OpenMM code with the backbone's topology and positions (N, CA, C; nanometers):
from openmm import Vec3, app, unit

residues = "UNK UNK UNK UNK UNK UNK UNK UNK UNK UNK UNK UNK UNK UNK UNK UNK UNK UNK UNK UNK UNK UNK UNK UNK UNK UNK UNK UNK UNK UNK UNK UNK UNK UNK UNK UNK UNK UNK UNK UNK UNK UNK UNK UNK UNK UNK UNK UNK UNK UNK UNK UNK UNK UNK UNK UNK UNK UNK UNK UNK UNK UNK UNK UNK UNK UNK UNK UNK UNK UNK UNK UNK UNK UNK UNK UNK UNK UNK UNK UNK UNK UNK UNK UNK UNK UNK UNK UNK UNK UNK UNK UNK UNK UNK UNK UNK UNK UNK UNK UNK UNK UNK UNK UNK UNK UNK UNK UNK UNK UNK UNK UNK UNK UNK UNK UNK UNK UNK UNK UNK UNK UNK UNK UNK UNK UNK UNK UNK UNK UNK UNK UNK UNK UNK UNK UNK UNK UNK UNK UNK UNK UNK UNK UNK UNK UNK UNK UNK UNK UNK UNK UNK UNK UNK UNK UNK UNK UNK UNK UNK UNK UNK UNK UNK UNK UNK UNK UNK UNK UNK UNK UNK UNK UNK UNK UNK UNK UNK UNK UNK UNK UNK".split()
positions = [
    Vec3(0.0727, -0.1466, -0.0008),
    Vec3(0.0156, 0.0157, 0.0203),
    Vec3(0.0757, 0.0780, 0.0045),
    Vec3(0.1990, 0.1407, 0.0820),
    Vec3(0.2956, 0.2841, 0.0762),
    Vec3(0.3584, 0.2937, -0.0213),
    Vec3(0.4023, 0.1697, -0.0894),
    Vec3(0.4684, 0.1663, -0.2157),
    Vec3(0.3708, 0.2699, -0.3505),
    Vec3(0.2293, 0.1901, -0.3877),
    Vec3(0.1506, 0.2296, -0.4445),
    Vec3(0.1312, 0.4384, -0.4116),
    Vec3(0.1003, 0.4822, -0.3005),
    Vec3(0.0586, 0.6151, -0.2692),
    Vec3(0.2495, 0.6539, -0.2689),
    Vec3(0.3652, 0.6301, -0.2980),
    Vec3(0.4746, 0.6964, -0.3595),
    Vec3(0.4436, 0.7152, -0.4664),
    Vec3(0.4121, 0.5891, -0.5356),
    Vec3(0.4011, 0.6346, -0.6938),
    Vec3(0.2906, 0.7383, -0.6972),
    Vec3(0.1523, 0.7205, -0.6626),
    Vec3(0.0600, 0.8312, -0.6664),
    Vec3(0.1218, 0.9958, -0.6197),
    Vec3(0.2348, 0.9889, -0.5293),
    Vec3(0.2524, 1.1106, -0.4873),
    Vec3(0.3508, 1.1418, -0.5951),
    Vec3(0.4550, 1.0475, -0.6970),
    Vec3(0.5097, 1.0921, -0.7339),
    Vec3(0.4367, 1.1679, -0.9189),
    Vec3(0.3368, 1.0866, -0.9312),
    Vec3(0.2356, 1.1327, -1.0427),
    Vec3(0.1494, 1.2990, -0.9966),
    Vec3(0.1281, 1.3113, -0.8559),
    Vec3(0.1044, 1.4224, -0.8295),
    Vec3(0.2026, 1.5165, -0.8357),
    Vec3(0.3008, 1.5157, -0.8252),
    Vec3(0.4240, 1.6104, -0.8143),
    Vec3(0.4471, 1.6456, -0.9644),
    Vec3(0.4504, 1.5298, -1.0621),
    Vec3(0.4469, 1.5534, -1.2040),
    Vec3(0.3641, 1.6067, -1.2455),
    Vec3(0.2085, 1.6215, -1.2266),
    Vec3(0.1204, 1.6917, -1.3055),
    Vec3(0.1153, 1.8165, -1.2519),
    Vec3(0.1553, 1.8323, -1.1049),
    Vec3(0.1500, 1.9522, -1.0676),
    Vec3(0.2817, 2.0599, -1.1390),
    Vec3(0.3982, 1.9757, -1.1678),
    Vec3(0.4938, 2.0722, -1.2367),
    Vec3(0.4360, 2.0779, -1.3709),
    Vec3(0.4021, 1.9717, -1.4702),
    Vec3(0.3483, 2.0225, -1.5682),
    Vec3(0.2348, 2.1432, -1.5603),
    Vec3(0.1383, 2.1324, -1.5007),
    Vec3(0.0316, 2.2163, -1.4897),
    Vec3(0.0738, 2.3895, -1.4432),
    Vec3(0.1778, 2.3418, -1.3704),
    Vec3(0.1993, 2.4827, -1.3362),
    Vec3(0.2917, 2.5670, -1.4114),
    Vec3(0.3795, 2.4749, -1.5196),
    Vec3(0.4652, 2.5255, -1.6171),
    Vec3(0.3533, 2.5749, -1.7026),
    Vec3(0.2448, 2.4936, -1.7672),
    Vec3(0.1717, 2.6000, -1.8932),
    Vec3(0.0815, 2.6681, -1.8077),
    Vec3(0.0215, 2.6981, -1.6854),
    Vec3(-0.0459, 2.7954, -1.6061),
    Vec3(0.0448, 2.9168, -1.5972),
    Vec3(0.1425, 2.8798, -1.5324),
    Vec3(0.2670, 3.0397, -1.5322),
    Vec3(0.2451, 3.1042, -1.7008),
    Vec3(0.2920, 2.9871, -1.8083),
    Vec3(0.3440, 3.0555, -1.9464),
    Vec3(0.1794, 3.1453, -1.9832),
    Vec3(0.0652, 3.0912, -1.9677),
    Vec3(-0.0447, 3.1036, -1.9960),
    Vec3(-0.1007, 3.2191, -1.9478),
    Vec3(-0.1000, 3.2133, -1.8111),
    Vec3(-0.1731, 3.3577, -1.7155),
    Vec3(-0.0449, 3.4515, -1.6725),
    Vec3(0.0676, 3.4244, -1.6726),
    Vec3(0.1822, 3.4868, -1.5631),
    Vec3(0.2190, 3.4639, -1.4645),
    Vec3(0.3040, 3.5291, -1.3900),
    Vec3(0.3142, 3.5115, -1.2806),
    Vec3(0.2478, 3.5292, -1.1652),
    Vec3(0.1070, 3.5919, -1.1610),
    Vec3(0.0397, 3.6388, -1.0641),
    Vec3(-0.0794, 3.4980, -1.0781),
    Vec3(-0.0600, 3.4156, -1.1552),
    Vec3(-0.1406, 3.2836, -1.1616),
    Vec3(-0.1069, 3.2128, -0.9799),
    Vec3(-0.2764, 3.2064, -0.9061),
    Vec3(-0.2982, 3.1723, -0.7726),
    Vec3(-0.2463, 3.0109, -0.7738),
    Vec3(-0.2273, 2.9519, -0.6447),
    Vec3(-0.1712, 2.8190, -0.6111),
    Vec3(-0.3259, 2.7001, -0.6079),
    Vec3(-0.4429, 2.8044, -0.6055),
    Vec3(-0.5558, 2.7316, -0.6114),
    Vec3(-0.5639, 2.6902, -0.7330),
    Vec3(-0.5536, 2.8056, -0.8840),
    Vec3(-0.5830, 2.7730, -0.9708),
    Vec3(-0.4845, 2.6631, -1.0528),
    Vec3(-0.3623, 2.7100, -0.9937),
    Vec3(-0.2851, 2.5346, -1.0034),
    Vec3(-0.3154, 2.4340, -0.9884),
    Vec3(-0.3653, 2.4353, -0.8720),
    Vec3(-0.4281, 2.2859, -0.8519),
    Vec3(-0.5840, 2.3010, -0.8819),
    Vec3(-0.6319, 2.3288, -0.9060),
    Vec3(-0.7611, 2.3496, -0.9973),
    Vec3(-0.7432, 2.2823, -1.1292),
    Vec3(-0.6060, 2.3292, -1.2025),
    Vec3(-0.6227, 2.2867, -1.3406),
    Vec3(-0.5536, 2.1793, -1.3323),
    Vec3(-0.4933, 2.1363, -1.2551),
    Vec3(-0.4082, 1.9957, -1.2360),
    Vec3(-0.5164, 1.8932, -1.1926),
    Vec3(-0.6323, 1.9237, -1.1473),
    Vec3(-0.7471, 1.8231, -1.0981),
    Vec3(-0.7104, 1.7865, -0.9557),
    Vec3(-0.6401, 1.8637, -0.8576),
    Vec3(-0.6067, 1.8326, -0.7612),
    Vec3(-0.6611, 1.9031, -0.6156),
    Vec3(-0.6802, 1.8491, -0.5102),
    Vec3(-0.7147, 1.9675, -0.4139),
    Vec3(-0.5832, 2.0350, -0.3756),
    Vec3(-0.5878, 2.1665, -0.3456),
    Vec3(-0.5291, 2.2625, -0.3131),
    Vec3(-0.4252, 2.2085, -0.2115),
    Vec3(-0.4906, 2.1322, -0.1043),
    Vec3(-0.3819, 2.0962, 0.0168),
    Vec3(-0.2996, 1.9862, -0.0599),
    Vec3(-0.2953, 1.9128, -0.1504),
    Vec3(-0.1994, 1.8317, -0.2298),
    Vec3(-0.0878, 1.8939, -0.2439),
    Vec3(-0.1370, 2.0152, -0.3449),
    Vec3(-0.0416, 2.1234, -0.4009),
    Vec3(0.0613, 2.1902, -0.2667),
    Vec3(0.0290, 2.2172, -0.1612),
    Vec3(0.0918, 2.2784, -0.0626),
    Vec3(0.1520, 2.1817, -0.0005),
    Vec3(0.1475, 2.0906, 0.0148),
    Vec3(0.2055, 1.9398, 0.0634),
    Vec3(0.3569, 1.9244, -0.0467),
    Vec3(0.3217, 1.9362, -0.1693),
    Vec3(0.4513, 1.9194, -0.2348),
    Vec3(0.5286, 2.0458, -0.2498),
    Vec3(0.4465, 2.1387, -0.2303),
    Vec3(0.5389, 2.2886, -0.2222),
    Vec3(0.4676, 2.3807, -0.1383),
    Vec3(0.5355, 2.4372, -0.0435),
    Vec3(0.4904, 2.4847, 0.0735),
    Vec3(0.4457, 2.6335, 0.0422),
    Vec3(0.5032, 2.6707, -0.0711),
    Vec3(0.5136, 2.8123, -0.1236),
    Vec3(0.4975, 2.8373, -0.2913),
    Vec3(0.4726, 2.9423, -0.3106),
    Vec3(0.4304, 2.9892, -0.4767),
    Vec3(0.5994, 2.9788, -0.5220),
    Vec3(0.6890, 3.0182, -0.4592),
    Vec3(0.8505, 3.0426, -0.4691),
    Vec3(0.9050, 2.8595, -0.4931),
    Vec3(0.8828, 2.7941, -0.3732),
    Vec3(0.9301, 2.6937, -0.3805),
    Vec3(0.8469, 2.6369, -0.5344),
    Vec3(0.7544, 2.6645, -0.5649),
    Vec3(0.6796, 2.5373, -0.6996),
    Vec3(0.7354, 2.5792, -0.8121),
    Vec3(0.7917, 2.7363, -0.8166),
    Vec3(0.8350, 2.8176, -0.9271),
    Vec3(0.9702, 2.7326, -0.9429),
    Vec3(1.0516, 2.7609, -0.8545),
    Vec3(1.1466, 2.6917, -0.8214),
    Vec3(1.1883, 2.5692, -0.9202),
    Vec3(1.0930, 2.5115, -0.8579),
    Vec3(1.1188, 2.3642, -0.9207),
    Vec3(1.0750, 2.3272, -1.0455),
    Vec3(1.0071, 2.4275, -1.0733),
    Vec3(0.9683, 2.4676, -1.2229),
    Vec3(1.1156, 2.4403, -1.3427),
    Vec3(1.1652, 2.5454, -1.2822),
    Vec3(1.2606, 2.5978, -1.3408),
    Vec3(1.3770, 2.5108, -1.3220),
    Vec3(1.4301, 2.4362, -1.1800),
    Vec3(1.4864, 2.3436, -1.1559),
    Vec3(1.4768, 2.2557, -1.3307),
    Vec3(1.3205, 2.1970, -1.3129),
    Vec3(1.3183, 2.0867, -1.4077),
    Vec3(1.3262, 2.1443, -1.5479),
    Vec3(1.3278, 2.2627, -1.6005),
    Vec3(1.3963, 2.2991, -1.7144),
    Vec3(1.5373, 2.3445, -1.7468),
    Vec3(1.6304, 2.3408, -1.6319),
    Vec3(1.7490, 2.3322, -1.6135),
    Vec3(1.8280, 2.2085, -1.6663),
    Vec3(1.7390, 2.1147, -1.5966),
    Vec3(1.7476, 1.9949, -1.6108),
    Vec3(1.7440, 1.9290, -1.7424),
    Vec3(1.6657, 1.9606, -1.8073),
    Vec3(1.6168, 1.9268, -1.9363),
    Vec3(1.7455, 1.9977, -2.0418),
    Vec3(1.7683, 2.1050, -2.0251),
    Vec3(1.8773, 2.1707, -2.1207),
    Vec3(1.9900, 2.1247, -2.0811),
    Vec3(2.0453, 2.0646, -1.9648),
    Vec3(2.1736, 1.9941, -1.8737),
    Vec3(2.1486, 1.8377, -1.9804),
    Vec3(2.0678, 1.7623, -2.0196),
    Vec3(2.0507, 1.6601, -2.0743),
    Vec3(2.0447, 1.6817, -2.2438),
    Vec3(2.0311, 1.7817, -2.2689),
    Vec3(2.0546, 1.8436, -2.3989),
    Vec3(2.1937, 1.8434, -2.4287),
    Vec3(2.2588, 1.9332, -2.3229),
    Vec3(2.3903, 1.9576, -2.3247),
    Vec3(2.4657, 1.7817, -2.3395),
    Vec3(2.4344, 1.7040, -2.2663),
    Vec3(2.4863, 1.5844, -2.2341),
    Vec3(2.4941, 1.4935, -2.3867),
    Vec3(2.3656, 1.4727, -2.4475),
    Vec3(2.3441, 1.4472, -2.5392),
    Vec3(2.4012, 1.4695, -2.6705),
    Vec3(2.4576, 1.6169, -2.6570),
    Vec3(2.5142, 1.6743, -2.7701),
    Vec3(2.6684, 1.6140, -2.7492),
    Vec3(2.6720, 1.6264, -2.6073),
    Vec3(2.8581, 1.5959, -2.6373),
    Vec3(2.8512, 1.4517, -2.6613),
    Vec3(2.7537, 1.3521, -2.6253),
    Vec3(2.7763, 1.2231, -2.7168),
    Vec3(2.7463, 1.1827, -2.8058),
    Vec3(2.6753, 1.2660, -2.9196),
    Vec3(2.6886, 1.2606, -3.0228),
    Vec3(2.8502, 1.2945, -3.1015),
    Vec3(2.8943, 1.4013, -3.0528),
    Vec3(3.0294, 1.4403, -3.0954),
    Vec3(3.1325, 1.3582, -3.0560),
    Vec3(3.0842, 1.2737, -2.9538),
    Vec3(3.1788, 1.1321, -2.9106),
    Vec3(3.1660, 1.0427, -3.0286),
    Vec3(3.0696, 1.0308, -3.1086),
    Vec3(3.0154, 0.9106, -3.1639),
    Vec3(3.0775, 0.9837, -3.3481),
    Vec3(3.0931, 1.0915, -3.3794),
    Vec3(3.1284, 1.1652, -3.4773),
    Vec3(3.0630, 1.2363, -3.5302),
    Vec3(2.9519, 1.3443, -3.4466),
    Vec3(2.9214, 1.4095, -3.4572),
    Vec3(2.9940, 1.5720, -3.4820),
    Vec3(2.9632, 1.6657, -3.5874),
    Vec3(3.1049, 1.7823, -3.5818),
    Vec3(3.0562, 1.8399, -3.4358),
    Vec3(3.1279, 1.9202, -3.3690),
    Vec3(3.1016, 1.9404, -3.2440),
    Vec3(3.0843, 2.1082, -3.2969),
    Vec3(3.0721, 2.1677, -3.3764),
    Vec3(3.0483, 2.2818, -3.4266),
    Vec3(2.9354, 2.2725, -3.4452),
    Vec3(2.8489, 2.1900, -3.5019),
    Vec3(2.7415, 2.2037, -3.5616),
    Vec3(2.6533, 2.1596, -3.4175),
    Vec3(2.6871, 2.0386, -3.3070),
    Vec3(2.6139, 2.0486, -3.2368),
    Vec3(2.6385, 2.1392, -3.1430),
    Vec3(2.7302, 2.2006, -3.0878),
    Vec3(2.7191, 2.3328, -2.9943),
    Vec3(2.6113, 2.4551, -3.0797),
    Vec3(2.6045, 2.4660, -3.2145),
    Vec3(2.5098, 2.5358, -3.2766),
    Vec3(2.3539, 2.5228, -3.2344),
    Vec3(2.3246, 2.4074, -3.2711),
    Vec3(2.1863, 2.3043, -3.2421),
    Vec3(2.1604, 2.3393, -3.0900),
    Vec3(2.2918, 2.3369, -3.0174),
    Vec3(2.2542, 2.3480, -2.8499),
    Vec3(2.1907, 2.4494, -2.8266),
    Vec3(2.2790, 2.5710, -2.8933),
    Vec3(2.2367, 2.7167, -2.8738),
    Vec3(2.0913, 2.7128, -2.9023),
    Vec3(2.1083, 2.7021, -3.0390),
    Vec3(1.9362, 2.7117, -3.1094),
    Vec3(1.8086, 2.6708, -3.0185),
    Vec3(1.8707, 2.5438, -2.9768),
    Vec3(1.7467, 2.4616, -2.8649),
    Vec3(1.7412, 2.5515, -2.7273),
    Vec3(1.8487, 2.6008, -2.6498),
    Vec3(1.8134, 2.6953, -2.5670),
    Vec3(1.7485, 2.8226, -2.6117),
    Vec3(1.7886, 2.8939, -2.7117),
    Vec3(1.7208, 2.9918, -2.7036),
    Vec3(1.5669, 2.9780, -2.7617),
    Vec3(1.5073, 2.8964, -2.8249),
    Vec3(1.3800, 2.8224, -2.8552),
    Vec3(1.3215, 2.8249, -2.6969),
    Vec3(1.3918, 2.7011, -2.6196),
    Vec3(1.2996, 2.6909, -2.4771),
    Vec3(1.3076, 2.8232, -2.4068),
    Vec3(1.4102, 2.8991, -2.3979),
    Vec3(1.3773, 3.0216, -2.3413),
    Vec3(1.2752, 3.1097, -2.3889),
    Vec3(1.2793, 3.1365, -2.5253),
    Vec3(1.1717, 3.2091, -2.5335),
    Vec3(1.0162, 3.1200, -2.5281),
    Vec3(1.0377, 3.0176, -2.5047),
    Vec3(0.8774, 2.9239, -2.4972),
    Vec3(0.8766, 2.9902, -2.3297),
    Vec3(0.9874, 2.9818, -2.2469),
    Vec3(0.9580, 3.0015, -2.1159),
    Vec3(0.9692, 3.0968, -2.0520),
    Vec3(0.9623, 3.1891, -2.1253),
    Vec3(0.9871, 3.3287, -2.0603),
    Vec3(0.9226, 3.3670, -1.9729),
    Vec3(0.7622, 3.3435, -1.9640),
    Vec3(0.6828, 3.3370, -1.8221),
    Vec3(0.7272, 3.2946, -1.7063),
    Vec3(0.8260, 3.1936, -1.7252),
    Vec3(0.8910, 3.1431, -1.6161),
    Vec3(0.9893, 3.2011, -1.5233),
    Vec3(1.0541, 3.3111, -1.6127),
    Vec3(1.1532, 3.3509, -1.5816),
    Vec3(1.1045, 3.5164, -1.5172),
    Vec3(0.9793, 3.5602, -1.5932),
    Vec3(0.9041, 3.6277, -1.5023),
    Vec3(0.8806, 3.6213, -1.3841),
    Vec3(0.8336, 3.4929, -1.3435),
    Vec3(0.7735, 3.4432, -1.2545),
    Vec3(0.8698, 3.4252, -1.1325),
    Vec3(0.9446, 3.3789, -1.1396),
    Vec3(1.0738, 3.3891, -1.0873),
    Vec3(1.1245, 3.5124, -1.0198),
    Vec3(1.1302, 3.5844, -1.1070),
    Vec3(1.1674, 3.7572, -1.0700),
    Vec3(1.0984, 3.8220, -0.9611),
    Vec3(0.9564, 3.7876, -1.0209),
    Vec3(0.8199, 3.8536, -0.9422),
    Vec3(0.8192, 3.8052, -0.8386),
    Vec3(0.8930, 3.7121, -0.8019),
    Vec3(0.8753, 3.6478, -0.6591),
    Vec3(1.0194, 3.6722, -0.5792),
    Vec3(1.0890, 3.7020, -0.6254),
    Vec3(1.2211, 3.7568, -0.5564),
    Vec3(1.2843, 3.6388, -0.5272),
    Vec3(1.2626, 3.5154, -0.6201),
    Vec3(1.3633, 3.4091, -0.5829),
    Vec3(1.5129, 3.4442, -0.6355),
    Vec3(1.5928, 3.3938, -0.5585),
    Vec3(1.7041, 3.4016, -0.5247),
    Vec3(1.7540, 3.2809, -0.5966),
    Vec3(1.7521, 3.2154, -0.7050),
    Vec3(1.7444, 3.1306, -0.7764),
    Vec3(1.9006, 3.0576, -0.7849),
    Vec3(1.9440, 2.9319, -0.7126),
    Vec3(2.0604, 2.9006, -0.7690),
    Vec3(2.0441, 2.7916, -0.8296),
    Vec3(2.1622, 2.7916, -0.9500),
    Vec3(2.1296, 2.6686, -1.0563),
    Vec3(2.1594, 2.5454, -0.9489),
    Vec3(2.1239, 2.4293, -1.0354),
    Vec3(2.1045, 2.3066, -0.9575),
    Vec3(2.2204, 2.2487, -0.9390),
    Vec3(2.2551, 2.1220, -0.9055),
    Vec3(2.3653, 2.0840, -0.9093),
    Vec3(2.4344, 1.9821, -1.0689),
    Vec3(2.2946, 1.9942, -1.1111),
    Vec3(2.2943, 1.9331, -1.2773),
    Vec3(2.3555, 2.0129, -1.3558),
    Vec3(2.3466, 2.1690, -1.3200),
    Vec3(2.4375, 2.2611, -1.4249),
    Vec3(2.5434, 2.2638, -1.4086),
    Vec3(2.6230, 2.1870, -1.3086),
    Vec3(2.7525, 2.1880, -1.3220),
    Vec3(2.7633, 2.0836, -1.4245),
    Vec3(2.7033, 1.9345, -1.4497),
    Vec3(2.7076, 1.8563, -1.5605),
    Vec3(2.7262, 1.9184, -1.6659),
    Vec3(2.6207, 2.0209, -1.7370),
    Vec3(2.5903, 2.0524, -1.8238),
    Vec3(2.7290, 2.1608, -1.8860),
    Vec3(2.7530, 2.2085, -1.8223),
    Vec3(2.8983, 2.3023, -1.8188),
    Vec3(2.9896, 2.1980, -1.8748),
    Vec3(3.0534, 2.0879, -1.7720),
    Vec3(3.1420, 2.0166, -1.8344),
    Vec3(3.0878, 1.9673, -1.9929),
    Vec3(2.9959, 1.9228, -1.9814),
    Vec3(2.9656, 1.8802, -2.1407),
    Vec3(2.9863, 2.0110, -2.2403),
    Vec3(2.9538, 2.1119, -2.2493),
    Vec3(2.9676, 2.2072, -2.3217),
    Vec3(3.1384, 2.2593, -2.3248),
    Vec3(3.1868, 2.2306, -2.2067),
    Vec3(3.3366, 2.2636, -2.2150),
    Vec3(3.3835, 2.1749, -2.3185),
    Vec3(3.3465, 2.0197, -2.2773),
    Vec3(3.4247, 1.9185, -2.4039),
    Vec3(3.3728, 1.9457, -2.5334),
    Vec3(3.2651, 1.9791, -2.5329),
    Vec3(3.2227, 2.0262, -2.7216),
    Vec3(3.2837, 2.0876, -2.7450),
    Vec3(3.3137, 2.2113, -2.7088),
    Vec3(3.4247, 2.3351, -2.7312),
    Vec3(3.5395, 2.3120, -2.7369),
    Vec3(3.6032, 2.2104, -2.6430),
    Vec3(3.7224, 2.1924, -2.6686),
    Vec3(3.7237, 2.0815, -2.7985),
    Vec3(3.6603, 1.9981, -2.8389),
    Vec3(3.6682, 1.9176, -2.9364),
    Vec3(3.6335, 2.0145, -3.0642),
    Vec3(3.5745, 2.0632, -3.0568),
    Vec3(3.5522, 2.1776, -3.2155),
    Vec3(3.7151, 2.2639, -3.2000),
    Vec3(3.7469, 2.2885, -3.1316),
    Vec3(3.8771, 2.4388, -3.0729),
    Vec3(4.0007, 2.2926, -3.1792),
    Vec3(4.0014, 2.1804, -3.1036),
    Vec3(4.0934, 2.0542, -3.1763),
    Vec3(4.0840, 2.0583, -3.2993),
    Vec3(3.9043, 2.0425, -3.3462),
    Vec3(3.9635, 2.0357, -3.5392),
    Vec3(3.9580, 2.1988, -3.5699),
    Vec3(3.9673, 2.2565, -3.5189),
    Vec3(3.9469, 2.4185, -3.5882),
    Vec3(3.7942, 2.4541, -3.6246),
    Vec3(3.6877, 2.4010, -3.5730),
    Vec3(3.5473, 2.4300, -3.6343),
    Vec3(3.5319, 2.5305, -3.5235),
    Vec3(3.5346, 2.5745, -3.4047),
    Vec3(3.5244, 2.6466, -3.3026),
    Vec3(3.5958, 2.7370, -3.2566),
    Vec3(3.5725, 2.8911, -3.2290),
    Vec3(3.6396, 2.9489, -3.2104),
    Vec3(3.7448, 2.9497, -3.1088),
    Vec3(3.8971, 2.9764, -3.1227),
    Vec3(3.9953, 2.9322, -3.0307),
    Vec3(3.9464, 2.9527, -2.9019),
    Vec3(3.8906, 3.0837, -2.8811),
    Vec3(3.8886, 3.1658, -2.7717),
    Vec3(3.7607, 3.1634, -2.7289),
    Vec3(3.6495, 3.0813, -2.7913),
    Vec3(3.5213, 3.0652, -2.6983),
    Vec3(3.5246, 3.0126, -2.5734),
    Vec3(3.4593, 3.0252, -2.4973),
    Vec3(3.3870, 2.9406, -2.3329),
    Vec3(3.2780, 2.9316, -2.3278),
    Vec3(3.2532, 2.8536, -2.2367),
    Vec3(3.0800, 2.8523, -2.1802),
    Vec3(2.9901, 2.9613, -2.1111),
    Vec3(3.1056, 3.0513, -2.0594),
    Vec3(3.1018, 3.1688, -2.0614),
    Vec3(3.0124, 3.2737, -2.1145),
    Vec3(3.1036, 3.2331, -2.2459),
    Vec3(3.0598, 3.3139, -2.3815),
    Vec3(2.9121, 3.2782, -2.4010),
    Vec3(2.9103, 3.1129, -2.3881),
    Vec3(2.7318, 3.0891, -2.4457),
    Vec3(2.6845, 3.1530, -2.3576),
    Vec3(2.6759, 3.1261, -2.2390),
    Vec3(2.6296, 3.1284, -2.1293),
    Vec3(2.5366, 3.3218, -2.1350),
    Vec3(2.6512, 3.3850, -2.1814),
    Vec3(2.6348, 3.5401, -2.2184),
    Vec3(2.5629, 3.5556, -2.3601),
    Vec3(2.6123, 3.4805, -2.4456),
    Vec3(2.4747, 3.4881, -2.5532),
    Vec3(2.3546, 3.4726, -2.5552),
    Vec3(2.3294, 3.3347, -2.4515),
    Vec3(2.1816, 3.3127, -2.4495),
    Vec3(2.1174, 3.3689, -2.3579),
    Vec3(2.1899, 3.4583, -2.2682),
    Vec3(2.1232, 3.5393, -2.1647),
    Vec3(2.1008, 3.7301, -2.2365),
    Vec3(2.1418, 3.7122, -2.3425),
    Vec3(2.1173, 3.8398, -2.3901),
    Vec3(2.0130, 3.8278, -2.5302),
    Vec3(1.9890, 3.6707, -2.5890),
    Vec3(1.9218, 3.7169, -2.6962),
    Vec3(1.7665, 3.7611, -2.7189),
    Vec3(1.7464, 3.7141, -2.8378),
    Vec3(1.6160, 3.8351, -2.8910),
    Vec3(1.4968, 3.7432, -2.8101),
    Vec3(1.4669, 3.7014, -2.6885),
    Vec3(1.3490, 3.6145, -2.6617),
    Vec3(1.2151, 3.6524, -2.6756),
    Vec3(1.2068, 3.8169, -2.6351),
    Vec3(1.0736, 3.8529, -2.6918),
    Vec3(1.0354, 3.8838, -2.8196),
    Vec3(1.1644, 3.8122, -2.9405),
    Vec3(1.1007, 3.8483, -3.0538),
    Vec3(1.0447, 3.7411, -3.0984),
    Vec3(0.9965, 3.7686, -3.2483),
    Vec3(0.9407, 3.6439, -3.2929),
    Vec3(1.0647, 3.5060, -3.3485),
    Vec3(0.9880, 3.3995, -3.3496),
    Vec3(1.0772, 3.2791, -3.3988),
    Vec3(1.1720, 3.3637, -3.5386),
    Vec3(1.1385, 3.4240, -3.6457),
    Vec3(1.1845, 3.4808, -3.7454),
    Vec3(1.3194, 3.5348, -3.7224),
    Vec3(1.2747, 3.6441, -3.6009),
    Vec3(1.4065, 3.7504, -3.5713),
    Vec3(1.5241, 3.6299, -3.4662),
    Vec3(1.4501, 3.5495, -3.4128),
    Vec3(1.5271, 3.4586, -3.3480),
    Vec3(1.6174, 3.3886, -3.4604),
    Vec3(1.5848, 3.3441, -3.5629),
    Vec3(1.6375, 3.2670, -3.6523),
    Vec3(1.7604, 3.3743, -3.7328),
    Vec3(1.7362, 3.4764, -3.7370),
    Vec3(1.8204, 3.5443, -3.8173),
    Vec3(1.8970, 3.5962, -3.6826),
    Vec3(1.9245, 3.6134, -3.6018),
    Vec3(2.0076, 3.6399, -3.4360),
    Vec3(2.0867, 3.5295, -3.4372),
    Vec3(2.0811, 3.4022, -3.4626),
    Vec3(2.1309, 3.2822, -3.4581),
    Vec3(2.2718, 3.3135, -3.5639),
    Vec3(2.1827, 3.3217, -3.6954),
    Vec3(2.2866, 3.3307, -3.7929),
    Vec3(2.3755, 3.4661, -3.7882),
    Vec3(2.3189, 3.5640, -3.7200),
    Vec3(2.4328, 3.6675, -3.7117),
    Vec3(2.5366, 3.6513, -3.6351),
    Vec3(2.4992, 3.5205, -3.5082),
    Vec3(2.6030, 3.5079, -3.4068),
    Vec3(2.6821, 3.4087, -3.4211),
    Vec3(2.6367, 3.3133, -3.5588),
    Vec3(2.7358, 3.1798, -3.6045),
    Vec3(2.8737, 3.2280, -3.6155),
    Vec3(2.9067, 3.3310, -3.6598),
    Vec3(3.0459, 3.3819, -3.7300),
    Vec3(3.1338, 3.3765, -3.5838),
    Vec3(3.0677, 3.4452, -3.4704),
    Vec3(3.0982, 3.4177, -3.3143),
    Vec3(3.1413, 3.3256, -3.2719),
    Vec3(3.0799, 3.2071, -3.3118),
    Vec3(3.1085, 3.1045, -3.2296),
    Vec3(3.2030, 2.9789, -3.3349),
    Vec3(3.1960, 3.0361, -3.4554),
    Vec3(3.2748, 2.9490, -3.5547),
    Vec3(3.3287, 3.0347, -3.6469),
    Vec3(3.4392, 2.9829, -3.6628),
    Vec3(3.5611, 3.0494, -3.7415),
    Vec3(3.5461, 3.0819, -3.8869),
] * unit.nanometer
topology = app.Topology()
chain = topology.addChain("A")
for resn in residues:
    res = topology.addResidue(resn, chain)
    for name in ("N", "CA", "C"):
        topology.addAtom(name, app.Element.getBySymbol(name[0]), res)
């Protein structure tokens, strides 16, 4: 019986995170906890058992998004290890991050509105390691700028045109391509 409760609790947590992400994106950072619980089809008490405050909920949603990006960086490194071009994997990764950030802009606004002092989860370090490896592999073959760093990638992503239409983001990517690849 206890095992099924844990499985049910895991499903409820996943449902809450999925619903919270969608509700914040659709309605903005002021969406209420009761509205999130209703949209998830759960009692508000269930929501508060998993996430005692709205800040806790927003942090969990953002952590989940960061972990997805880390997984993408590690997958890109795996492809480089098996022969994919480091320069292309790096560029595809940056494109993916820009698109994910544009799609989840409301989550960043929500975190800022709540005064969240968000610290990157330990998983973020894994992403940094994977990106360093991709950059180094590209530098070894001359397909990535010699002076490019992971910090440069983070700066590019942080200053990307997230509030602009997709065609503008695509144009921005083409404009920064020479800054990544010699």
